[in-house]
C-alpha positions as CSV (number, residue, x, y, z in Angstrom):
1,M,27.7,-44.9,17.3
2,E,24.9,-43.6,19.6
3,V,22.7,-40.9,18.2
4,R,24.0,-38.3,20.4
5,D,27.0,-38.1,18.7
6,Q,25.0,-37.0,15.6
7,D,23.4,-34.2,18.2
8,V,27.0,-33.3,18.9
9,L,27.9,-32.9,15.6
10,F,24.7,-30.8,14.4
11,W,24.3,-28.7,17.5
12,E,28.3,-28.2,17.2
13,L,28.4,-27.0,13.9
14,A,25.4,-24.7,14.2
15,H,26.9,-23.4,17.4
16,H,29.3,-22.5,15.6
17,L,28.2,-21.0,12.5
18,V,26.0,-18.4,15.2
19,T,28.4,-17.8,17.8
20,K,31.5,-17.2,15.8
21,N,30.6,-16.5,12.7
22,N,27.8,-14.2,12.5
23,F,25.1,-16.6,11.1
24,K,21.1,-15.7,12.6
25,A,19.0,-19.0,13.3
26,L,16.0,-18.1,11.7
27,H,13.8,-21.1,12.4
28,V,13.9,-24.3,14.0
29,S,11.5,-27.3,13.3
30,G,9.4,-28.6,16.7
31,D,11.3,-31.9,16.5
32,R,14.7,-30.0,16.1
33,K,15.7,-31.9,13.2
34,Q,16.0,-28.9,11.0
35,L,17.9,-25.6,11.4
36,W,17.7,-22.7,9.4
37,L,21.0,-19.9,9.2
38,E,21.8,-16.9,7.3
39,R,24.5,-14.5,7.2
40,E,24.4,-11.7,5.1
41,T,27.2,-9.3,4.3
42,D,27.8,-6.4,2.0
43,H,28.5,-8.6,-0.6
44,D,26.8,-12.3,-0.5
45,V,23.9,-13.9,1.4
46,T,24.5,-17.7,2.6
47,V,21.6,-19.6,3.5
48,I,22.0,-22.9,5.2
49,S,19.4,-25.5,5.7
50,M,20.6,-28.1,8.5
51,S,18.4,-31.8,8.6
52,K,19.2,-34.5,11.2
53,I,18.5,-37.6,9.4
54,D,19.1,-41.4,9.7
55,M,19.1,-43.7,6.5
56,A,20.9,-46.9,6.2
57,Y,20.5,-46.4,2.0
58,S,20.2,-43.0,0.5
59,R,16.7,-44.4,-1.8
60,G,14.7,-41.5,0.1
61,L,17.6,-38.7,-0.1
62,E,16.8,-37.5,-3.7
63,D,13.1,-36.7,-2.9
64,H,14.1,-35.3,0.6
65,M,16.5,-32.8,-1.5
66,K,13.9,-31.9,-3.8
67,E,11.5,-31.0,-0.8
68,V,14.2,-28.6,0.9
69,A,15.1,-27.4,-2.1
70,N,11.2,-26.2,-2.5
71,Q,11.4,-24.8,1.0
72,F,14.3,-22.1,-0.3
73,Q,11.7,-20.8,-2.8
74,V,9.7,-19.5,0.0
75,L,12.4,-17.7,1.4
76,K,12.7,-13.7,0.3
77,K,15.0,-13.0,-2.5
78,P,18.7,-11.2,-2.3
79,P,19.2,-8.2,-3.1
80,R,20.0,-8.4,-7.0
81,K,23.9,-6.4,-6.3
82,K,24.7,-9.4,-3.9
83,E,25.7,-12.9,-4.6
84,V,23.3,-15.6,-2.8
85,N,24.3,-19.2,-1.8
86,Y,22.2,-22.0,-0.4
87,Y,23.4,-25.0,1.4
88,H,21.7,-28.1,2.4
89,L,23.2,-30.0,5.2
90,Y,22.7,-33.8,6.3
91,V,23.8,-34.7,9.6
92,T,23.9,-38.5,10.0
93,S,24.6,-41.0,12.5
94,I,26.1,-43.0,10.0
95,A,26.3,-42.9,6.1
96,P,24.3,-44.7,3.9
97,V,25.9,-48.1,2.6
98,D,25.4,-47.4,-0.9
99,N,26.3,-44.5,-3.5
100,W,24.9,-41.5,-2.2
101,Q,27.5,-39.1,-2.8
102,Q,26.3,-39.1,-6.9
103,K,22.6,-37.8,-5.6
104,T,24.2,-34.9,-3.0
105,N,26.6,-34.0,-5.8
106,E,23.6,-33.3,-8.1
107,I,22.5,-29.6,-8.3
108,L,19.0,-28.6,-7.6
109,Y,17.7,-25.2,-7.9
110,T,15.1,-22.9,-6.2
111,D,13.7,-21.4,-9.4
112,A,12.8,-22.7,-12.8
113,S,15.6,-20.3,-14.2
114,K,18.2,-22.3,-12.4
115,K,19.8,-19.4,-11.1
116,R,19.3,-20.2,-7.4
117,P,21.5,-23.6,-7.4
118,V,21.5,-25.8,-3.7
119,I,24.9,-27.4,-2.9
120,T,23.9,-30.4,-0.8
121,K,26.5,-31.6,1.8
122,L,26.2,-35.5,4.0
123,F,28.4,-35.4,7.4
124,A,28.1,-38.7,9.2
125,A,28.9,-38.4,12.9
126,S,30.4,-41.9,12.9
127,I,33.6,-41.2,11.2
128,G,33.9,-37.9,12.4
129,A,32.4,-36.0,9.8
130,H,35.3,-36.9,7.3
131,H,34.1,-39.4,4.6
132,G,33.9,-37.7,1.1
133,D,32.2,-34.2,2.0
134,D,35.0,-32.8,4.3
135,I,33.4,-30.6,6.9
136,T,36.6,-28.3,7.0
137,R,36.7,-28.0,3.4
138,F,33.1,-27.1,3.9
139,L,33.8,-24.3,6.4
140,E,36.6,-22.8,4.4
141,T,34.4,-22.6,1.5
142,I,32.2,-20.0,3.5
143,Q,35.3,-18.7,5.3
144,A,34.0,-20.0,8.7
145,S,36.6,-23.0,9.5
146,E,38.5,-21.3,11.9
147,G,38.5,-22.3,15.4
148,F,36.1,-25.3,14.6
149,P,36.9,-28.1,17.2
150,T,38.2,-31.6,16.5
151,K,36.6,-34.7,16.9
152,E,38.2,-35.3,20.0
153,Q,37.3,-32.1,21.5
154,M,33.6,-32.6,20.2
155,L,33.7,-36.2,21.7
156,P,35.2,-36.1,25.0
157,D,35.6,-39.6,26.6
158,H,33.3,-38.6,29.6
159,E,29.8,-39.0,28.7
160,Q,28.3,-36.8,31.2
161,V,30.7,-34.3,29.8
162,K,29.6,-35.0,26.5
163,Q,26.2,-34.4,27.1
164,H,26.4,-31.3,29.3
165,Q,28.5,-29.8,26.3
166,V,26.1,-30.7,23.4
167,T,23.1,-29.2,25.6
168,R,25.1,-26.5,26.4
169,K,25.4,-25.7,22.8
170,R,22.3,-26.5,21.8
171,I,20.3,-24.5,24.4
172,E,23.0,-21.4,23.5
173,V,21.7,-21.5,19.7
174,L,17.9,-21.8,20.7
175,D,18.5,-19.0,22.9
176,E,19.9,-17.0,20.1
177,L,17.2,-17.6,18.1
178,E,14.5,-16.8,21.0
179,R,16.2,-13.5,21.4
180,E,15.9,-12.7,17.2
181,Q,12.0,-13.5,17.5
182,K,11.6,-11.7,21.0
183,E,13.4,-9.0,18.8
184,I,11.1,-8.9,15.9
185,Q,8.2,-9.4,18.0
186,K,9.1,-6.1,19.8
187,V,9.4,-4.6,16.8
188,F,6.0,-5.5,15.2
189,A,3.7,-5.5,18.7
190,Y,4.8,-2.5,20.7
191,G,1.2,-1.2,20.1
192,K,-2.1,-2.1,20.0
193,P,-4.4,-1.2,17.0
194,R,-6.9,0.7,19.6
195,F,-7.2,3.8,17.3
196,T,-7.5,1.8,14.0
197,M,-10.8,0.1,15.2
198,V,-11.8,3.9,16.8
199,L,-11.3,5.0,12.9
200,L,-13.4,2.4,11.6
201,V,-16.1,2.9,13.9
202,L,-16.3,7.0,13.0
203,I,-15.9,6.7,9.5
204,A,-18.7,3.6,9.5
205,T,-20.7,6.4,11.7
206,V,-20.4,8.9,9.7
207,F,-21.2,7.4,6.2
208,I,-24.5,6.1,8.2
209,L,-25.4,9.2,9.1
210,I,-24.7,10.9,5.5
211,E,-26.8,8.5,4.2
212,T,-29.9,8.6,6.6
213,L,-29.9,12.5,6.1
214,A,-28.8,12.9,3.1
215,S,-26.8,10.5,0.2
216,S,-23.0,10.3,0.2
217,Q,-22.8,10.7,-3.5
218,D,-24.8,13.9,-3.5
219,V,-22.1,16.6,-4.1
220,L,-24.6,19.1,-2.0
221,A,-24.7,17.0,0.9
222,L,-20.9,15.9,0.8
223,I,-19.8,19.6,0.8
224,D,-22.3,20.2,3.9
225,F,-20.8,17.6,5.9
226,G,-17.4,18.8,5.1
227,A,-15.7,17.4,2.1
228,K,-12.6,19.3,0.3
229,Y,-14.2,21.7,-2.0
230,N,-12.0,24.3,-3.1
231,P,-14.0,27.5,-3.3
232,A,-15.0,26.9,0.5
233,I,-11.8,26.5,1.3
234,D,-10.6,29.7,-0.4
235,N,-13.0,31.5,1.8
236,G,-11.2,30.1,4.8
237,E,-13.0,26.6,5.5
238,V,-9.1,25.1,6.1
239,W,-11.0,22.5,8.7
240,R,-12.5,20.8,5.6
241,F,-8.3,19.7,5.3
242,V,-9.7,17.3,8.4
243,T,-13.4,16.5,7.9
244,S,-13.0,15.3,4.2
245,M,-11.1,12.4,6.0
246,F,-14.1,11.0,7.7
247,L,-16.5,10.6,4.7
248,H,-17.0,8.7,1.9
249,I,-18.8,8.6,-1.5
250,G,-21.3,5.7,-1.7
251,I,-20.3,2.1,-0.2
252,F,-17.9,0.9,-2.6
253,H,-15.6,3.7,-1.7
254,L,-16.1,3.4,2.2
255,L,-15.4,-0.6,1.7
256,M,-12.4,0.0,-0.3
257,N,-10.8,2.3,2.4
258,A,-12.1,0.6,5.5
259,L,-10.4,-2.3,4.2
260,A,-7.2,-1.0,3.3
261,L,-7.0,0.8,7.0
262,F,-7.7,-2.0,8.8
263,Y,-5.1,-3.9,7.8
264,L,-2.4,-1.1,7.0
265,G,-3.5,0.7,10.1
266,N,-2.8,-2.2,12.4
267,A,0.5,-2.4,10.9
268,V,1.4,1.0,11.6
269,E,-0.2,1.0,14.9
270,R,1.5,-1.8,16.2
271,I,4.5,-0.5,15.2
272,Y,4.6,3.2,16.3
273,G,2.3,2.8,18.9
274,T,-1.1,4.7,19.4
275,G,0.0,8.1,19.9
276,R,2.7,8.1,16.8
277,F,0.1,6.3,14.5
278,V,-2.3,9.1,15.6
279,F,0.1,12.1,14.3
280,I,1.2,10.2,11.4
281,Y,-2.2,9.6,10.4
282,F,-3.8,12.9,10.7
283,A,-0.4,14.5,9.4
284,A,-0.9,12.4,6.2
285,G,-4.5,12.9,6.1
286,I,-4.0,16.6,6.0
287,V,-1.3,16.9,3.4
288,G,-3.0,14.7,1.1
289,S,-6.2,16.9,1.4
290,I,-3.7,20.1,0.7
291,A,-2.2,18.3,-2.3
292,S,-6.0,17.3,-3.5
293,Y,-6.4,21.4,-3.3
294,A,-3.7,22.2,-4.8
295,F,-3.8,19.9,-8.0
296,T,-7.7,19.1,-8.7
297,S,-10.8,21.0,-8.7
298,Q,-13.2,18.2,-7.8
299,V,-15.3,17.8,-4.4
300,S,-13.4,15.2,-2.7
301,A,-13.3,13.1,0.5
302,G,-12.4,10.1,2.0
303,A,-9.3,8.7,4.0
304,S,-7.1,7.5,1.0
305,G,-4.5,10.6,1.7
306,A,-3.9,9.4,5.5
307,I,-4.2,6.0,4.1
308,F,-1.2,6.1,1.6
309,G,0.4,7.9,4.7
310,C,0.5,4.5,6.6
311,F,2.1,3.3,3.4
312,G,4.9,6.1,4.3
313,A,5.3,5.3,7.5
314,L,6.1,1.5,6.4
315,L,8.6,2.8,4.4
316,Y,10.6,4.9,6.7
317,F,10.1,1.8,8.6
318,G,11.8,-0.2,6.1
319,L,14.3,2.7,5.8
320,V,15.6,2.1,9.3
321,Y,14.9,-1.9,9.4
322,R,16.0,-2.3,5.9
323,D,16.8,-6.6,6.5
324,L,13.8,-7.1,8.3
325,F,11.3,-5.0,6.2
326,F,12.5,-6.9,3.2
327,K,12.3,-10.5,5.4
328,T,8.6,-9.6,6.1
329,M,6.1,-7.1,4.3
330,G,8.8,-5.4,2.3
331,K,8.3,-6.8,-1.5
332,S,4.6,-7.3,-1.0
333,L,4.0,-3.9,0.4
334,L,6.0,-2.2,-2.7
335,I,3.6,-4.1,-4.9
336,I,0.7,-3.3,-3.7
337,L,1.9,0.7,-3.1
338,A,3.0,0.4,-7.3
339,I,-0.1,-1.0,-8.2
340,N,-2.0,1.8,-6.4
341,I,0.4,4.3,-7.8
342,V,-0.1,3.4,-11.7
343,F,-4.4,2.8,-10.6
344,G,-4.6,6.2,-9.6
345,T,-2.4,7.6,-12.4
346,V,-4.5,5.8,-15.0
347,V,-7.8,6.2,-13.7
348,P,-9.0,9.8,-14.0
349,M,-11.5,10.1,-11.1
350,V,-9.1,8.8,-8.8
351,D,-7.6,11.7,-6.4
352,N,-4.0,11.0,-7.2
353,G,-2.8,14.3,-5.6
354,A,-4.0,13.0,-2.5
355,H,-2.5,9.9,-2.5
356,M,0.9,10.9,-3.5
357,G,0.8,13.8,-0.7
358,G,-0.5,11.6,2.0
359,L,2.3,9.1,1.4
360,L,4.8,12.0,1.7
361,G,3.2,13.5,4.5
362,G,2.9,10.0,6.3
363,F,6.9,9.6,5.5
364,L,8.0,12.6,7.0
365,A,5.2,12.5,9.9
366,A,7.1,9.0,11.0
367,S,10.6,10.8,10.5
368,I,9.3,13.1,13.0
369,V,7.8,10.9,15.8
370,Q,10.5,8.2,15.0
371,L,10.3,4.5,15.6
372,P,10.3,2.9,19.5
373,H,13.6,2.1,20.7
374,V,15.1,4.2,17.7
375,K,16.8,7.9,18.2
376,H,17.5,10.1,15.5
377,G,17.3,13.8,16.3
378,L,18.5,15.0,13.2
379,R,15.9,12.8,11.6
380,R,13.3,14.6,13.5
381,V,14.2,18.0,12.8
382,I,14.9,17.5,9.0
383,G,11.5,15.4,8.9
384,A,9.7,18.2,10.6
385,V,11.0,21.4,8.6
386,A,10.2,19.1,5.7
387,L,6.8,18.3,6.4
388,V,6.1,21.9,7.1
389,V,7.8,23.2,4.1
390,V,5.6,20.7,2.0
391,A,2.3,21.6,3.4
392,A,3.1,25.2,3.2
393,G,4.7,25.0,-0.4
394,V,1.8,23.2,-1.5
395,F,-0.9,25.1,0.0
396,T,0.5,28.4,-1.3
397,Y,0.8,26.7,-4.9
398,G,-3.0,26.0,-4.9
399,Y,-3.9,29.1,-3.6
400,V,-2.2,31.1,-5.9
401,S,-2.5,28.8,-9.2
402,E,-5.4,28.4,-11.4
403,S,-3.7,25.0,-12.8
404,S,-6.6,23.2,-10.6
405,V,-9.4,25.3,-11.9
406,S,-10.8,22.1,-14.6
407,S,-11.8,24.0,-18.2
408,L,-14.9,22.2,-17.5
409,P,-16.2,23.1,-14.5
410,L,-17.8,19.8,-13.6
411,V,-18.3,20.2,-9.5
412,E,-19.9,23.7,-10.1
413,M,-22.2,22.2,-12.8
414,Q,-23.1,19.1,-10.5
415,I,-23.9,21.3,-7.7
416,S,-25.7,23.8,-9.9
417,Q,-27.9,20.6,-10.9
418,E,-28.7,19.8,-7.7
419,L,-29.5,22.8,-6.4
420,M,-31.9,23.9,-9.0
421,E,-33.4,20.1,-8.2
422,E,-34.3,21.4,-5.2
423,E,-35.9,24.6,-7.1
424,R,-33.2,26.7,-5.4
425,F,-32.3,28.7,-8.9
426,D,-30.8,31.7,-7.4
427,E,-28.1,29.5,-5.5
428,A,-27.5,27.6,-8.4
429,Y,-26.9,30.8,-11.2
430,D,-24.4,32.3,-8.0
431,V,-22.6,29.0,-8.4
432,M,-22.2,28.7,-12.0
433,S,-21.7,32.5,-12.5
434,E,-18.5,32.1,-10.6
435,V,-17.0,30.0,-13.3
436,I,-19.1,31.2,-16.3
437,D,-15.9,33.7,-17.2
438,H,-13.3,31.1,-17.2
439,T,-14.8,28.6,-19.3
440,E,-16.3,27.9,-23.2
441,A,-17.6,24.4,-22.4
442,P,-21.2,24.4,-24.0
443,E,-22.3,22.4,-21.4
444,A,-21.4,25.3,-18.5
445,Y,-23.4,27.7,-20.9
446,F,-26.5,25.0,-20.9
447,V,-26.4,24.8,-17.0
448,I,-26.4,28.5,-16.3
449,G,-28.8,28.6,-18.8
450,N,-31.6,26.5,-17.4
451,S,-30.9,28.1,-14.0
452,E,-31.8,31.3,-15.4
453,V,-35.1,30.0,-17.2
454,G,-35.4,28.8,-13.4
455,R,-35.2,32.1,-12.4
456,H,-37.9,33.1,-15.2
457,N,-35.1,35.0,-16.8
458,Y,-35.7,34.1,-20.4
459,E,-33.6,36.7,-22.3
460,E,-30.4,36.0,-20.3
461,A,-31.2,32.2,-20.5
462,L,-31.6,32.6,-24.2
463,H,-28.0,34.0,-24.4
464,Y,-26.3,31.3,-22.9
465,Y,-28.3,28.5,-24.9
466,E,-27.2,30.4,-28.3
467,Q,-23.6,30.0,-26.8
468,A,-23.9,26.4,-26.0
469,V,-25.6,25.8,-29.4
470,A,-22.5,28.1,-31.2
471,G,-19.9,25.8,-29.0
472,N,-22.0,22.7,-30.0
473,P,-24.3,22.5,-33.1
474,E,-25.1,18.9,-32.2
475,F,-26.2,19.6,-28.7
476,H,-29.8,19.0,-29.3
477,E,-30.8,19.8,-25.6
478,A,-29.5,23.2,-25.6
479,V,-31.6,23.4,-29.3
480,Y,-34.8,22.3,-27.9
481,N,-34.2,24.8,-24.5
482,L,-33.7,27.5,-27.2
483,G,-36.9,26.2,-28.6
484,Y,-38.7,26.7,-25.4
485,T,-37.0,30.0,-24.4
486,Y,-38.2,31.4,-27.5
487,Y,-41.7,30.4,-27.0
488,Q,-41.8,31.7,-23.3
489,L,-40.5,35.2,-24.8
490,G,-43.7,34.7,-27.2
491,D,-41.9,34.0,-30.6
492,A,-44.0,30.8,-31.3
493,E,-42.3,30.5,-34.7
494,Q,-38.8,30.7,-33.8
495,G,-39.6,28.6,-30.7
496,R,-41.2,25.8,-33.2
497,E,-38.1,26.0,-35.8
498,Y,-35.7,25.2,-33.2
499,V,-37.9,22.5,-31.4
500,E,-38.1,20.8,-34.8
501,Q,-34.4,20.8,-35.1
502,A,-34.0,19.0,-31.8
503,M,-36.6,16.9,-32.9
504,E,-34.5,15.9,-36.1
505,M,-31.6,15.5,-34.3
506,N,-33.3,12.9,-31.3
507,P,-36.1,11.9,-33.2
508,D,-36.8,9.2,-30.4
509,N,-37.5,11.9,-27.3
510,S,-41.0,12.1,-26.6
511,H,-40.4,15.1,-24.2
512,Y,-39.6,16.9,-27.3
513,E,-42.6,15.3,-29.0
514,D,-45.5,16.4,-26.6
515,F,-43.9,20.0,-26.4
516,Y,-44.1,20.3,-30.2
517,E,-47.7,19.2,-29.9
518,R,-48.7,21.1,-27.2
519,M,-47.4,24.3,-29.1
520,E,-49.4,23.3,-31.9
521,G,-52.4,22.3,-30.0
C-alpha cells in the first residue's frame, strides 16, 4: 500500500480531532511525522502524540514508546483536580508482522509514581485501521467518534481527489497550529523592552555616581541621594518614595536587582508594552516604598518593590490568560516568587514590606492598564480605586503609627556615628536626641554619650554612659568611656577605677592599656 494512504489516515485523524473535537495542535516535528494535540475541558485533559512510522517488525517499537513517554514528561502538569489522559498513536502503512499487540498493550508511565500512564495505539492504513486497535473504539473512548469518515470516504478511487483531500486537511491542521502560535506570539511579543534597558542604565549610572562621590553603603550618603528615610518623609520629603527606587546598597544588591529586572522587566514590557510597563513599574515601586515606610524604620533603597511589581503584573497576566500562563512561565514564576517571599520573611535585613507592597501594587496597576487586546472596564475601575485606597491607607498607617519605630534605633545610631567620624558632633547629637527618649537600649545611650564628648559636654556624657552601663554592666566600651569622662572632668581616681574595670572585662584591648599608662604617667 502506498505511503500516501498512511498520510491520509494520519491527517484525517488529526483534522477530525482539531476541527471537530476542540483539540489544539501544540507542535509538529520538522519532518511532519509527529504531531502533538491537547484538549482541556472542565473535567479532564487529553494529550495525544501522533507518530507516523514504518517497521516490518516491532523490534524497535518498545524503545520508541519509551522515548515518547519521556517526551510527555516535559509537558506541563495538569491541574490536580482534573483527570489527565495521555495517548500515543502510531499510524503505519502496514502493521508489523510479529506480535506487536503485546508491546502496545504494555503500560508505560511518565512519572516514577506511576500515576501518569501513557496508552499506546497502533493504526495500520493498509487494513483501514481496523486490525487489533480499532480506531473507532479509540475515538469513542475520548468521545470524538461522531463524524469520523469511513475508509471509503478517506480513500476515494480517483488519485488526484485523494491527494487534494489529504493536502487540504493537512494544511488546515497546520494553519490551526500556526494560528495558535501567532496568538501566543502576539501575547508575548506585543512590546519591545526599551524602557527596561533605560532603567538598567539609570540604575547603574546612579550607583557609579554615588560610589564616585561617597559610598553606596554609607547611610548618610544614601540619605543625601534620596533613600527612603522615615523622619525626612515625615517632614514632607515624599519624593523619596521615587528616588529610593534608583539607589542600591553595595554591588551585590545592585547586581541581584539588575539581573531580576532584566528578566522580569523584559517579560512584562514585552507582554504589556512600554507605556503600560512604565505605569506598572512606578506604581509598584511607589507602593512598595510606602509599605517600607509604614512597616520598617530602616533606611532603605533599591528597585525591589518595583521588581516585585513585575511579579504582580505577571500574576495578573495569569489571571487573564490562565491556560497560557501555566503552559509557559506559570509554575516557574510561582516557585521563584514563593522562594523570594520565604527568603524575605526569614532574613531580617530584607525589606519584605517593600516586596509585598510592590507585589500588590504591580497587580493592581496591571488591572488598571489592562493587557493589550483585552478590555475589562470594571476591573480598571476596581483596580484604580483599590490602588489609591491601599497606597493612602498604608501611608496613613505609617504616618500615625509608632509600629515602625525600632526599640533599638540602629539607623539613627549609624547616622550619628558617621557624622561623628566627620566631626559633625552637633548634628550627631541632634539625630540621637530625636530618639533617645523612646529607647532604653544601652547602645543608644553610648552613642549619644559619644556625641556629647565630641561637644565637650562631659557632664551630660557621664549621665548617658552611666545609663548605658546600668542597662548592660558588661558593656566594657561604656565602662571605659566612663573612666575617660571622669578623667576629663578632673576626677583621676574615679577615672582610673573605671578604666581598670574595662581592662579586666577586655584584657586584650591595647587602647585601654595605653590610656591607663598615660593616666599613671
